[in-house]
C-alpha positions in Angstrom: 33.7 24.4 -54.9 32.0 21.2 -56.0 33.8 17.9 -56.4 33.5 15.7 -59.4 31.0 12.9 -59.0 32.2 9.3 -59.9 29.6 7.0 -61.4 29.9 3.2 -62.1 30.1 2.5 -65.9 30.3 -0.6 -68.0 32.7 -0.4 -71.0 32.3 -2.7 -74.0 35.3 -2.6 -76.3 35.5 -3.8 -79.9 39.2 -3.7 -80.8 38.3 -4.5 -84.5 34.7 -3.5 -85.0 32.8 -3.3 -88.3 33.5 0.4 -88.5 36.9 0.3 -86.7 37.9 0.1 -83.1 35.3 1.5 -80.7 34.4 1.4 -77.0 30.8 1.9 -75.9 30.2 3.3 -72.4 27.1 2.6 -70.5 25.8 3.6 -67.1 25.2 0.5 -65.0 25.5 -1.5 -61.8 27.9 -4.1 -60.6 25.9 -7.2 -59.5 27.0 -9.3 -56.5 25.3 -12.3 -54.8 24.2 -12.1 -51.2 27.5 -13.6 -50.1 29.5 -11.0 -52.0 30.4 -13.1 -55.1 30.7 -11.0 -58.3 27.9 -12.0 -60.7 28.3 -9.5 -63.6 27.0 -6.2 -64.7 23.7 -4.7 -65.5 24.3 -2.3 -68.3 22.1 0.8 -68.1 21.7 3.6 -70.5 24.2 4.3 -73.2 26.4 7.2 -72.4 28.7 7.5 -75.4 30.8 5.7 -78.0 34.5 6.5 -78.3 36.3 5.7 -81.6 40.0 4.9 -81.8 42.3 6.0 -84.6 44.1 3.6 -86.9 43.3 0.9 -89.4 44.2 -2.2 -87.6 42.9 -3.8 -84.4 43.4 -1.7 -81.3 45.3 -3.1 -78.3 43.6 -3.1 -75.0 46.2 -0.7 -73.7 45.2 1.7 -76.4 41.6 1.4 -75.4 42.5 2.1 -71.8 44.4 5.3 -73.0 41.3 6.5 -74.8 39.1 5.9 -71.8 41.5 7.9 -69.6 41.6 10.7 -72.1 37.8 11.0 -71.9 37.6 10.9 -68.1 37.0 7.2 -67.5 39.0 4.7 -65.5 38.8 0.9 -65.9 38.4 -0.7 -62.5 38.3 -4.4 -63.4 40.2 -6.8 -65.7 38.9 -7.2 -69.2 36.6 -10.1 -69.7 36.7 -11.7 -73.1 36.9 -11.9 -75.9 33.3 -12.9 -76.6 32.5 -13.3 -80.3 29.4 -11.3 -81.3 27.9 -10.2 -84.6 29.8 -7.0 -84.3 33.2 -8.8 -83.7 35.1 -9.7 -80.7 34.0 -7.8 -77.6 35.8 -7.2 -74.3 33.8 -6.0 -71.2 35.0 -4.3 -68.0 33.8 -2.2 -65.2 34.9 1.3 -64.8 34.3 4.8 -63.2 33.2 7.9 -65.1 33.9 11.3 -63.7 31.1 13.9 -64.0 32.5 17.4 -63.5 30.3 20.0 -61.8 28.9 22.7 -64.1 
């Protein structure tokens, strides 16, 4: 029996995006300095986008619930909001589970 593989992911959440609340999941790496200080993330390839139901802005707890439903787990605090052309963005590190086939 094979065990699930856990991969580092970067999640970028838009609680009130142009087309509604959405969270984009990217593969990626966590970057640290030589002395172990957290520097940020290097987003890799896009994995998927998860939409949230509802008309109003999504709470960060709702975004966490959607991530969990789809097999992801946030592993850092949310950083943000940062104002972008797509709306306010929150970013966090996470883990994605890849189940064996």
